[in-house]
DRENRO-740650 format. One record per residue (C-alpha): residue in three letters; y, z, x. Coordinates in steps of 0.05 Angstrom, whole numbers, plus 5000, padded with zeros to 4 digits. Layout:
N
ALAYZX ...
END
This chain:
737
MET490646504515 VAL497146244545 VAL502345954499 ARG504645254516 CYS509244784479 ARG508144084508 TRP510543404485 LEU507542734499 LEU512142144488 LEU508941464486 LEU514140914489 PRO512140174488 LEU505539984521 ALA501239384507 ALA494939184543 VAL495939604605 LEU490839214643 ALA492538524617 SER491437964665 SER498937834672 GLY504238334694 GLU504338944738 THR503639674716 PHE508240194747 VAL506540934740 ILE510541554758 ALA506842214746 ALA510742864760 GLY508543584752 VAL512644204765 GLU509444894766 GLN513245304818 TYR520845204817 ASP525345294878 ASP529845754837 ALA526146414826 ARG530246504762 ILE526145954729 SER519246184708 SER513045864737 LEU508045454697 ARG500545334699 TYR496744684699 ALA502844224703 VAL500543954771 ALA493443864746 ASP495943504684 ALA500143014725 GLU494442894774 ALA489442764718 VAL493942284681 ALA495241904745 GLU487841884760 ALA486341614690 PHE490841014702 ARG488440934773 ALA481340894747 ALA483640374697 GLY485939914753 VAL493240074766 ARG494939874838 GLU496040434887 ARG502640134910 ASN505340204839 LEU502840914828 LEU507441494850 LEU504942214842 LEU510242764850 THR508243504846 SER511344164865 ALA505044314904 ASP506443754954 GLN509543955020 LEU512943285034 PRO520043255006 GLU519142534984 ARG513042734943 ARG516443304906 PRO519543184836 SER526743354853 ARG532443064814 ALA534242584869 ILE527142344879 LEU526042244804 LEU532441844797 ALA530741434859 ALA523841294831 LEU526741064764 GLU531640614801 HIS525940324842 VAL522140134779 ALA528339854746 GLU529539414807 HIS522439164816 ALA519439124747 GLU519738434716 THR519238194645 GLY511938264624 ASP510838874669 ARG509639564641 PHE512240254662 ILE509040944652 LEU512841594665 PHE509442264660 PHE513342914670 ALA510143604663 GLY514844194671 HIS520444554634 GLY525044224584 VAL531044584554 GLU536644494504 ALA543244804526 GLN550444704504 GLY548744094463 GLN545043754520 ARG537443654529 TYR534643684599 LEU528243604639 LEU528044104696 PRO526143804763 VAL523444254818 ASP530344364850 THR533944554785 ARG538845144789 ARG538645554726 THR546145674725 MET547944954743 LEU543944534694 ALA549043984686 ALA549243864761 THR541943974780 ALA537543844718 LEU535743154692 PRO539242994625 LEU534742614577 ALA540642154562 LEU540541944636 VAL533041814632 HIS534041384570 GLU539741014606 ALA535040854664 LEU529840604615 ARG534840154581 GLY535939804647 LEU528539634655 LYS526338914648 ALA519239144633 ARG516738964565 GLU512039554559 VAL513640284575 LEU509740934570 PHE514041554575 VAL510442234578 VAL514242904576 ASP510443564578 ALA515344144571 CYS517544754531 ARG511245154538 ASN514845814552 ASP521746084565 PRO524245814632 ASP528146444647 ALA524446864699 GLY521947514668 ARG521247184600 GLY515746704619 ASP511147014567 THR516046874512 ASP514046274470 ALA518545664464 ARG517745244401 MET518844504390 THR525844394364 ASP528443834322 GLY533843684373 LEU528843604429 VAL524443164386 ARG530342704372 ALA532242694446 LEU525142534467 GLY524242014413 PRO523341274429 VAL529640884444 PRO527340154445 ALA532539694476 SER532838954467 ASP531738524529 GLU535837914547 THR532037494496 GLY533637994440 ALA526338194433 ARG525038924422 PRO519039274454 LEU514039654412 ALA515740394411 ALA511741004390 THR511941754403 LEU505842204404 LEU507942934401 SER502943464423 CYS505543934368 ASP509943874307 VAL516944154299 GLY516744914296 GLN509944944330 ARG508045054403 SER502444794444 TRP497145204480 GLU493845194547 ASP486245154555 PRO484645594616 PRO477145424618 ASN478844684627 GLN485144804670 HIS489444354626 GLY493644414564 ALA489344384501 PHE492943744481 THR492543414549 GLU485143594555 GLN483643214492 LEU488342644511 LEU484542564577 ASN477942574541 GLY480342014496 LEU483041604554 ARG476441694592 GLY472541374536 GLU471441834477 ALA476841464438 ALA475140774466 GLU473040164427 PRO466139864443 ASP469639364489 GLY472939934529 ARG479939874499 VAL483540514480 LEU488240364422 LEU494140824408 SER492340904334 ARG485241124349 LEU487341554408 ALA492541914366 GLY487542034310 TYR482342284360 VAL487142764395 ARG489943024329 GLU482943174302 ARG480343494366 VAL486543924379 ALA486744154306 THR479444364310 TRP480544724376 ALA486745084348 GLN483045294285 ARG477445604326 ALA482545964368 ASP486346204306 LYS492545814328 GLN496845264299 GLN497744604336 THR498243924303 PRO499543304346 THR503942804309 LEU504842054318 LEU511741744307 ASN511440994304 PRO517740724272 GLY516440004290 GLY509339994264 GLY503739604296 ASP498639824347 MET498139784422 VAL492839814476 VAL494040434517 LEU489040234570 VAL482539884580 ARG477040284613 ALA475139934677 GLY467939744691 GLU465039754620 PRO458239434637 THR455338864595 VAL447938774580 THR443338264549 ILE437538444503 ASP431837934490 ALA425838334465 GLN419638144427 ARG415938794407 GLN417939104473 PRO416639854480 LEU423140254475 SER421940624540 ARG421239964579 LEU427339664544 ILE432040244561 ALA429640224632 GLU431639484636 LEU438339624602 GLY439740194651 GLY438239734709 GLN442939194682 ALA448539694670 GLY447440114731 VAL447340764691 PRO441741234670 ILE439041194599 ALA434041714574 LEU430041884512 GLY431042554479 LYS426442984436 GLY423142634377 VAL424041924403 ASP417641504409 GLY417841124475 GLN412540634448 LEU416940424390 ALA416639664388 ILE423539324393 THR425038614372 GLY431938294378 ARG437037924420 MET444138074443 ASP448037684495 HIS453137994542 LEU455238584499 PRO458639204526 LEU453439734538 SER456340234488 ARG456339694434 ALA449339464450 LEU446640174446 ALA450340314382 SER447139694350 LEU440239864376 THR440340584352 ALA443140404284 ALA437639894273 TYR432040374290 GLY434541024261 LEU436641354327 THR443041654353 VAL446341604421 ARG450642104458 ARG453742154527 VAL451542724573 GLY456042634633 GLU454041944659 ILE447441934621 TYR446441584555 LEU441541994514 LEU437841684454 GLU435642204403 ARG432342274335 TYR433242884291 GLU428543084237 PRO432043384175 GLY432344144179 THR429944204251 PRO434144494307 GLY437244044359 PRO433543794421 ASP432244204482 LEU428843654522 VAL434243324565 PRO433742934630 ASP433943324694 GLY440243274735 ALA445043224676 ALA452343324697 GLU454143654631 LEU450043984576 SER451644334511 VAL447944944484 SER447445174412 PRO442245594375 GLY442645084319 ARG442044334318 ASP448844144346 GLY447144244419 GLN442843904471 CYS439344564488 ARG437845174445 THR438145664503 ILE442645744563 ALA436445834607 ALA433945144586 ALA440644834605 LEU440345174673 GLU433644844685 HIS436244144673 VAL443544144694 SER445243844761 PRO448044284818 GLY455444404804 GLY454544164732 LEU457844424668 ILE454344794611 ARG458344874546 VAL455845444502 LYS457345424428 PRO458046054384 GLY451646454372 VAL447647044397 TYR443246884457 ASP437747394473 GLU436947174546 ALA436847444617 LEU439646884660 LEU437946764733 ILE442746284767 THR440145984831 GLN444745384839 PRO452345264831 VAL454045174758 ARG459845264709 ILE458445594642 VAL464045544591 GLY464445834522 ASP465945284470 GLY469145724417 PRO472046424407 ARG469646904461 ASP467447444413 GLU462846944377 ILE458946734439 VAL454647334456 LEU449347394511 ALA445348004488 ALA440048184540 SER435148764543 SER429448574590 GLY434048504650 PRO441248384669 GLY444747874625 LEU446447474686 THR443747514757 LEU447047084810 GLN442846874870 SER446546234889 THR452545994929 GLY456946064869 ALA457846024794 GLU463546044743 VAL463046374674 LEU468746304625 GLY469746554554 LEU463146924541 THR461347624516 PHE455848014552 PHE452648554509 GLN447548924550 ARG442249274509 PRO438149864538 HIS431849664575 PRO425449784534 ASP422850234590 GLY429550594598 ARG430450344669 PRO437550254695 GLN440249534694 ALA447049214701 ALA449948734651 ILE451748264708 ASP448348314776 VAL451147924836 THR446647944897 ARG448547304932 GLY454246794925 ARG460946814890 LEU461346944815 THR467846764779 LEU468447134713 ASP474346904671 ASP476447134601 CYS469847494589 LEU467948134553 VAL462648564587 HIS459849144545 GLY454549644564 GLY449449664619 THR448250214669 ASP453749844707 GLY457949304676 VAL458648854738 LEU454549034799 VAL456448664864 HIS452248864924 GLY450348574991 TRP454248235047 GLN453247555015 ALA455847764946 GLU462847664919 ALA465947704849 LEU472547434822 VAL474047754755 ARG480147514716 GLY483047664648 SER476848034624 LEU475248674586 LEU469949144614 VAL467749724570 GLY461950164551 ALA458150204616 VAL453750824625 ARG455950954697 ARG461050454724 ASP464749854695 VAL464749514763 ALA460949734825 VAL462049394893 GLU457049614946 GLU453549445011 GLY458949015042 ALA460448614980 ARG467448374959 ALA470948354892 THR477748104869 ILE479748334800 SER486148134764 ASP489248224695 CYS483148604670 GLU482249224627 LEU477049734648 ARG475450294599 GLY470550664642 GLY463550934647 ALA461851664658 VAL462451624734 ALA468051134747 SER471350504721 LEU470950204791 MET466750464849 VAL467250184920 GLY462150404972 ASP457950235032 ALA463149815070 ALA465049415009 ASN472049154993 ALA475649094926 ALA482648834910 LEU485748934841 THR492148654813 GLY495248764744 CYS489349164716 ALA489549714664 PHE485050334667 ASP484350734604 SER478251184604 THR475351874602 SER471251744665 ASP470952274719 VAL475551814758 ALA478251114748 VAL477450854819 TYR472551194867 VAL472050974940 LEU466051224979 GLY466050835044 GLY470050195038 THR476949955019 ALA480449884952 THR487249554945 LEU490949634880 ASP497449304861 GLN501349334796 CYS495849714759 ALA496750214703 PHE492550854697 ALA492251244632 GLY485851644639 HIS483852314670 ASN483652224745 GLY486551604779 VAL484351414850 ARG479751834893 CYS477451714965 GLY471552134985 ARG466452205040 SER463551565066 GLU455951515065 SER456150945116 PRO456851155190 GLY463250905220 VAL466150665154 GLN472351005126 SER474251085053 VAL481050765044 ALA485450644983 ARG492050264986 VAL496050324922 SER502749984907 ASP507349914847 CYS502450274801 THR503750764744 PHE499651394730 ALA500951644660 ASN495652184653 SER494552344580 PHE490952994597 ALA493953664615 VAL490353684682 GLY487953144729 ARG489152834797 PRO492752164796 LEU491252094871 GLU486152474912 ALA483852424985 VAL478052875006 ALA472952915063 ALA476552445111 GLY478551955056 GLU485351625063 VAL490151445007 THR496851085016 ALA501350974955 GLU508050624953 ARG513150524898 CYS508750864846 THR510651284785 ILE506051884782 GLY505152374724 ASN501353004705 ASP498253544748 GLN497253414823 CYS496252924879 GLU491853264931 ALA489353155002 ALA483953655019 TYR477953785064 GLY480553325119 GLY483252795071 ARG489752435087 MET495052195038 THR501551815048 LEU506551744991 ARG512651295001 ASP518251144952 CYS514451464894 ARG517251794832 PHE513952424804 ARG513952674732 HIS510453334715 CYS506453284780 ILE505853654846 ALA503653404915 MET498953854954 ALA495253895020 ALA489554395022 VAL483754595066 LYS485854205128 GLY488253615087 SER494653245110 LEU500252975066 LEU506252545085 LEU511852425035 GLU517451935050 ARG523351775005 CYS520052084944 GLN523652374883 TRP521752864828 GLU524752694761 SER521953264720 GLY518053914726 PRO511154104701 SER509553884630 GLY509654434578 SER511455004625 ASP517655374648 GLY517855014716 SER513555504755 GLY510255334820 ALA512854854873 CYS513654094879 VAL510354054947 GLN504854544966 ALA500754675029 ARG494755145024 ASN488955395068 GLY490855035131 GLY493954415099 THR499354015134 VAL505353705099 VAL511053265126 CYS516553155075 ARG521752655097 GLY527952375061 SER525752624993 LYS528952984934 LEU524753554905 GLY525153934839 PRO526154194786 TYR520754734797 GLU521355474815 TRP520655274888 ALA521454614924 VAL516154774978 SER510555284979 ALA506255445040 ARG500255905037 THR494756145085 GLY495955845153 SER499255195131 LEU504454775167 VAL510354435131 THR515553995163 ILE521853835122 GLU526453295147 ASP532853025114 CYS530953275045 ASP534653524983 LEU531554174957 ARG537354414914 ALA534054284846 ALA529154864856 ARG530555434808 LYS528756034852 GLY529455764921 ALA527955204969 VAL521855475007 THR516756024996 ALA511656155052 ASP506456655074 PRO507657005141 ASP502056605175 CYS505055935155 THR509955515196 ILE516055175165 VAL519754665209 ARG526554375187 LYS529353745218 GLY535553345206 THR539553525144 VAL535853965095 GLN539954145033 GLU537754795002 
END
């Protein structure tokens, strides 16, 4: 979970969509700053876009709506200091008495040297006074407004803005609260506007991001409230009800996630205000005399232009008698269900009428084509199984899975998004009769679930997750067990795995085969018996920021395909191995950069290229035992640092070292052996490197060839080079011995 401290400031707003007056909206989101010294953020752009869209949907005119984001390529659409000030001045010049103004800013906010700032996209970290946006200046601009109603939103302080400290939490401070507080100014008549502040978290707390929903946890609930969940029957969203809704929903979310976050409403002037009115709330008329419920809801759906369906336990022949004239649909349905002992809930755009019998589980009969469904093994979901939800959800729809153990083997044949609605470890898909998830569709997303693969009753091999066609996005999941944890195979198969833990597989945590592709980032792989990751049969895998900690035979094994690894950490037995390809014409290639190999065993091979395999490593730190190119394998090491490790070419293998450096000799020995070794016809080129401290810098045995160019060999204890008579040593440039 990503820490986020975000503030929402609601200054005066009344009847946003009142018949008189204009509404002006500025929504700004900054994720990537021009100054690399300021850390990047997540979801700020999405938050600004969603808030703008909420007011657009409520009827704000496009000419009065300005969206500024760091993702926009047009300078006039980026939230720079100059553009923000110009936008404020524009509103101040054009807004009239009776108009309303909404400002939303998502980005960094800081307190420095007694001043409080918002950080526009062009802020310079060392020149805050000249490039940042002081809150005092924002308030000054607001004082000049003629508008009677103002909504001011500031989303900031979610992490430390200094680059390199972006994971450090920033807490809400009392000074920032005071600076962001409402400053109502009297207009020319002496009247003061209503003023209120809704903070996403209290002083001393921080706010959190909600990666499954791609918003801050607070903003996600704020948007839900604005979209109707906090609306009155007539479609109005009142500040008092919205604040209560957001506070309750965020507090519940934080409790489930074992966090603390309490939105707080500050309303010094008292009173309530209409935040917005949901556009298009349909009205209906009921005039029924013992009319069957099924026929009545069909008529209501036709009047309102929305689907209305009956859930499990509701008698469609129930006779309805009553009259209602021109009521909002939500109010009409609420009255109808209350009178006849029913309940109503929204499932996407569908209104679902339900009846629960005491002590029975929730319904699992839902209308086909639902945009969103919930799953729970108890009575608080629309479906009791994920498989049932997959049958009814519309293509591209959302399935929310509540905590529980689901003994299911899922087959996904259409695009869908499955999201855990609770702590990941409490939402468990435990399958035994087949893979927990098989993807045979164009794509699917799975977020926040645990896959626990039980052995097949017949003992046959099976993966926990099997991707045969389409793209699977696996985010913040735990995958445990299976012959393979995640199996991606076939030219039409692709997997994107992010922020997940893969552990306990019998053979391989991840296997990418038969031309498939995989992108894996910020994951931990603890390894099966064969490998943590295996790439073969013309497949391709790219890994970034992953950690390997296993007792597997090898962490990454390439057998005909390409593996790219960047900023990964290896702490197991053997690191990366490229072997013989089993696919004609396909080479085994590994490209490794900025990785660390901290072998915890006395022996092992951090890097190994054999049987025509090819390994290239750059800017790596390599420890314990030996890197080896053998049996026709090729290895290139550039700008690497070695600790307790040798580099070897053997049995017609070839090794190229450029600008490498040895920082220490073999672990637990007296420094015997040599840093760089060639054996049995191996070929070594060592260029621009510093070798030692071993007995020898270079050793050549049995018909090998070693070329030494511009190297420092003086740290060797016995001598620079030792070679058999049938070996060739070539020195070029300056060789210090």
